[in-house]
N, C-alpha and C positions, 0 to 999 in steps of 0.2 A: 429590461432582459439581460439574462444570467450569460457571461462572457465563459469561453472556454476555460481560461484560466480559473475563473472562481468555479466552476465545475469540478475540477481536477482538485482544487483546494478542498472541498466539501466530498468528495467522492468517497474516502474512508468512512466518515460518517453517515453516507446515505447505505453504504454497504452494511455498517453495523447498527443500521435502523435508529440513529440518533438524531434524525432532524425531525422538525416540527412539520405540521401541516404544509403552511405555506413555503418553506423551503424545499421540502419534497415536491411540491406542486410546482415550484420556477425551476428545479432540476429536470423533473420528467417533460415540462414543456421544452425547455433547451435539447433534450434528448432527441424529442420529437424532429425537431431541426435540425441536428446536427449529427451527421454520419460518422464524424471521425471520434466524437464525444461517445457515441453509442458504442464504436470498436473499442475505445480506451475502457470502458465501464465495463465491456464483456471480458478483455483481458483480463481486469483487475478480479472480477469475479473468479474467472478460471485460476488466477493463481492464489486467491484465498483458498478456493477447495483443494488446490495442491498442497498449500499447506498445512491445513488441516488433517491430511491423511499420511503426512511424514511423520518419522515416530519421534518423539521428544527425546532428547539426550539427556541422558544422567547429569545431575548439575557438575557433579565433580569434572566430568569430559568438557563442559561446557566453559567451564573455569579454566582447566588447562589449555585448552584451546585459544582462549581469551588471553593468557599469559606469554604461549607460543606465538602469537601473531603480535604482540606487542613487542617483545623480544626481535622479532623479525624486522619491524618497523624503527628500533632502535639503531639496529645493525645498520639498514639502509641508510638511516640519516647520518650515520658516521662517516660514510663513504664520501 
């Protein structure tokens, strides 16, 4: 039987439909018995849906943001 930790490790593959029949069957069997993992997977599906509807940042903005965050990190490490 699959453990909760194993389900969490494979949950992204399940949501992306990248599992084989046997793996999918094992995950589904675990979900039938584990309320906490059902809740976790439901939250993951909600998050996945929310991320899909967010607008994509232009690449230049994302790079500028990454540079800014790296600079902030360097400044905080100096303190």
